[in-house]
N, CA, C and O of each residue as an XYZ file, in Angstrom:
240
protein
N       0.851     -1.192      0.000
C       0.000      0.000      0.000
C       0.891      1.248      0.000
O       2.032      1.219      0.461
N       0.353      2.309     -0.515
C       1.078      3.561     -0.671
C       0.286      4.653      0.056
O      -0.877      4.890     -0.270
N       0.902      5.315      1.033
C       0.221      6.390      1.760
C       0.459      7.714      1.045
O       1.595      8.086      0.752
N      -0.644      8.419      0.767
C      -0.561      9.699      0.060
C      -1.295     10.769      0.863
O      -2.418     10.554      1.320
N      -0.656     11.913      1.029
C      -1.239     13.049      1.752
C      -1.715     14.085      0.735
O      -1.036     14.358     -0.254
N      -2.898     14.660      0.995
C      -3.443     15.693      0.119
C      -4.431     16.544      0.909
O      -4.756     16.227      2.053
N      -4.906     17.623      0.297
C      -5.830     18.542      0.954
C      -7.265     18.191      0.582
O      -7.586     18.044     -0.598
N      -8.131     18.056      1.590
C      -9.537     17.748      1.360
C     -10.190     18.911      0.601
O      -9.999     20.069      0.970
N     -10.959     18.611     -0.460
C     -11.617     19.684     -1.216
C     -12.795     20.323     -0.488
O     -13.353     21.304     -0.980
N     -13.185     19.796      0.663
C     -14.282     20.372      1.451
C     -13.760     21.217      2.614
O     -14.061     22.406      2.711
N     -12.978     20.592      3.491
C     -12.564     21.270      4.729
C     -11.140     21.823      4.651
O     -10.703     22.522      5.566
N     -10.417     21.525      3.584
C      -9.063     22.006      3.320
C      -8.019     21.491      4.312
O      -6.895     21.991      4.344
N      -8.382     20.502      5.115
C      -7.421     19.883      6.033
C      -6.566     18.884      5.249
O      -7.012     18.315      4.253
N      -5.338     18.683      5.712
C      -4.490     17.666      5.101
C      -4.929     16.297      5.618
O      -5.019     16.080      6.827
N      -5.198     15.388      4.704
C      -5.615     14.035      5.058
C      -4.717     13.054      4.306
O      -4.030     13.428      3.356
N      -4.733     11.811      4.738
C      -3.965     10.788      4.038
C      -4.877      9.635      3.676
O      -5.865      9.371      4.362
N      -4.543      8.951      2.597
C      -5.262      7.768      2.175
C      -4.247      6.720      1.767
O      -3.172      7.036      1.259
N      -4.608      5.468      1.998
C      -3.789      4.362      1.536
C      -4.258      3.980      0.138
O      -5.438      3.706     -0.080
N      -3.322      3.965     -0.805
C      -3.638      3.671     -2.197
C      -3.001      2.344     -2.592
O      -1.934      1.987     -2.092
N      -3.655      1.623     -3.483
C      -3.174      0.323     -3.939
C      -2.426      0.482     -5.262
O      -3.054      0.728     -6.292
N      -1.096      0.348     -5.255
C      -0.326      0.538     -6.485
C      -0.418     -0.624     -7.468
O       0.124     -0.531     -8.569
N      -1.087     -1.715     -7.101
C      -1.187     -2.867     -8.002
C      -2.162     -2.628     -9.157
O      -2.172     -3.384    -10.129
N      -2.984     -1.570     -9.051
C      -3.917     -1.200    -10.118
C      -3.408      0.094    -10.738
O      -3.237      1.091    -10.037
N      -3.166      0.088    -12.041
C      -2.582      1.248    -12.716
C      -3.356      2.537    -12.534
O      -2.794      3.553    -12.126
N      -4.656      2.498    -12.836
C      -5.503      3.680    -12.654
C      -6.868      3.220    -12.176
O      -7.409      2.230    -12.666
N      -7.413      3.941    -11.222
C      -8.717      3.607    -10.669
C      -9.398      4.877    -10.187
O      -8.738      5.880     -9.917
N     -10.707      4.833    -10.080
C     -11.479      5.941     -9.529
C     -12.447      5.352     -8.520
O     -13.159      4.390     -8.808
N     -12.464      5.943     -7.337
C     -13.381      5.467     -6.306
C     -13.708      6.617     -5.364
O     -13.109      7.689     -5.443
N     -14.661      6.382     -4.475
C     -15.109      7.398     -3.525
C     -14.728      6.946     -2.124
O     -14.975      5.807     -1.730
N     -14.122      7.863     -1.382
C     -13.758      7.594      0.009
C     -14.078      8.848      0.827
O     -13.902      9.968      0.346
N     -14.544      8.658      2.057
C     -14.892      9.792      2.912
C     -13.654     10.425      3.524
O     -12.687      9.735      3.848
N     -13.690     11.749      3.680
C     -12.622     12.470      4.360
C     -12.589     12.021      5.819
O     -13.635     11.908      6.457
N     -11.404     11.766      6.345
C     -11.283     11.320      7.738
C     -11.526     12.450      8.734
O     -11.674     12.192      9.928
N     -11.571     13.703      8.264
C     -11.802     14.846      9.145
C     -13.276     15.277      9.121
O     -13.925     15.337     10.165
N     -13.800     15.578      7.919
C     -15.159     16.125      7.822
C     -16.202     15.110      7.337
O     -17.394     15.417      7.322
N     -15.778     13.927      6.949
C     -16.651     12.819      6.531
C     -17.386     13.036      5.212
O     -18.288     12.263      4.890
N     -17.034     14.055      4.444
C     -17.645     14.260      3.136
C     -17.008     13.326      2.112
O     -15.831     12.984      2.236
N     -17.781     12.903      1.087
C     -17.250     11.981      0.086
C     -16.323     12.683     -0.911
O     -16.629     13.764     -1.414
N     -15.192     12.045     -1.180
C     -14.204     12.581     -2.111
C     -14.009     11.554     -3.227
O     -13.784     10.374     -2.959
N     -14.095     12.007     -4.474
C     -13.782     11.136     -5.600
C     -12.272     11.179     -5.812
O     -11.696     12.236     -6.068
N     -11.650     10.026     -5.701
C     -10.196      9.915     -5.747
C      -9.791      9.150     -7.004
O     -10.339      8.087     -7.295
N      -8.820      9.703     -7.755
C      -8.303      9.041     -8.948
C      -6.780      9.018     -8.886
O      -6.125      9.963     -9.327
N      -6.210      7.939     -8.339
C      -4.752      7.798     -8.373
C      -4.323      7.078     -9.654
O      -5.068      6.264    -10.200
N      -3.119      7.388    -10.121
C      -2.572      6.723    -11.299
C      -1.150      6.284    -10.978
O      -0.308      7.094    -10.589
N      -0.895      4.995    -11.146
C       0.415      4.419    -10.864
C       1.052      3.910    -12.144
O       0.376      3.448    -13.063
N       2.375      4.008    -12.175
C       3.147      3.431    -13.265
C       4.355      2.757    -12.644
O       5.166      3.412    -11.989
N       4.482      1.453    -12.845
C       5.563      0.661    -12.253
C       5.631      0.863    -10.741
O       6.706      1.069    -10.178
N       4.463      0.800    -10.089
C       4.297      0.942     -8.634
C       4.700      2.303     -8.080
O       4.896      2.435     -6.872
N       4.828      3.310     -8.926
C       5.110      4.682     -8.491
C       3.904      5.551     -8.817
O       3.338      5.452     -9.906
N       3.510      6.403     -7.873
C       2.387      7.311     -8.083
C       2.808      8.404     -9.061
O       3.715      9.183     -8.769
N       2.152      8.463    -10.222
C       2.493      9.455    -11.243
C       1.391     10.493    -11.425
O       1.599     11.507    -12.091
N       0.219     10.247    -10.838
C      -0.874     11.206    -10.927
C      -1.865     10.984     -9.801
O      -2.089      9.854     -9.367
N      -2.455     12.076     -9.334
C      -3.451     11.966     -8.260
C      -4.414     13.134     -8.377
O      -4.003     14.286     -8.519
N      -5.704     12.818     -8.316
C      -6.730     13.863     -8.380
C      -7.798     13.535     -7.327
O      -8.280     12.406     -7.244
N      -8.147     14.529     -6.542
C      -9.207     14.381     -5.541
C     -10.185     15.543     -5.730
O      -9.784     16.706     -5.740
N     -11.468     15.214     -5.877
C     -12.454     16.274     -6.067
C     -13.695     16.007     -5.255
O     -14.004     14.865     -4.915
N     -14.408     17.087     -4.946
C     -15.646     16.966     -4.191
C     -16.723     16.375     -5.082
O     -16.657     16.478     -6.307
N     -17.702     15.763     -4.466
C     -18.840     15.214     -5.175
C     -20.029     16.102     -4.856
O     -20.485     16.170     -3.714
N     -20.521     16.778     -5.876
C     -21.658     17.686     -5.660
C     -22.878     16.878     -5.261
O     -23.251     15.918     -5.935
N     -23.496     17.277     -4.157
C     -24.658     16.553     -3.653
C     -25.903     17.398     -3.771
O     -26.988     16.955     -3.395
């Protein structure tokens, strides 16, 4: 697993998520550990290295 730190698009706090580098690119929803709002996360790995990461709010 790969731990990645980023800023929550809702509360702007720094949060971390564990990412699975065995999948090249994936998109999923995970709740912020601070404010509990859903974040759409899209990590991209190449040869087990994180080469791209995007986190955005989900309009409700």
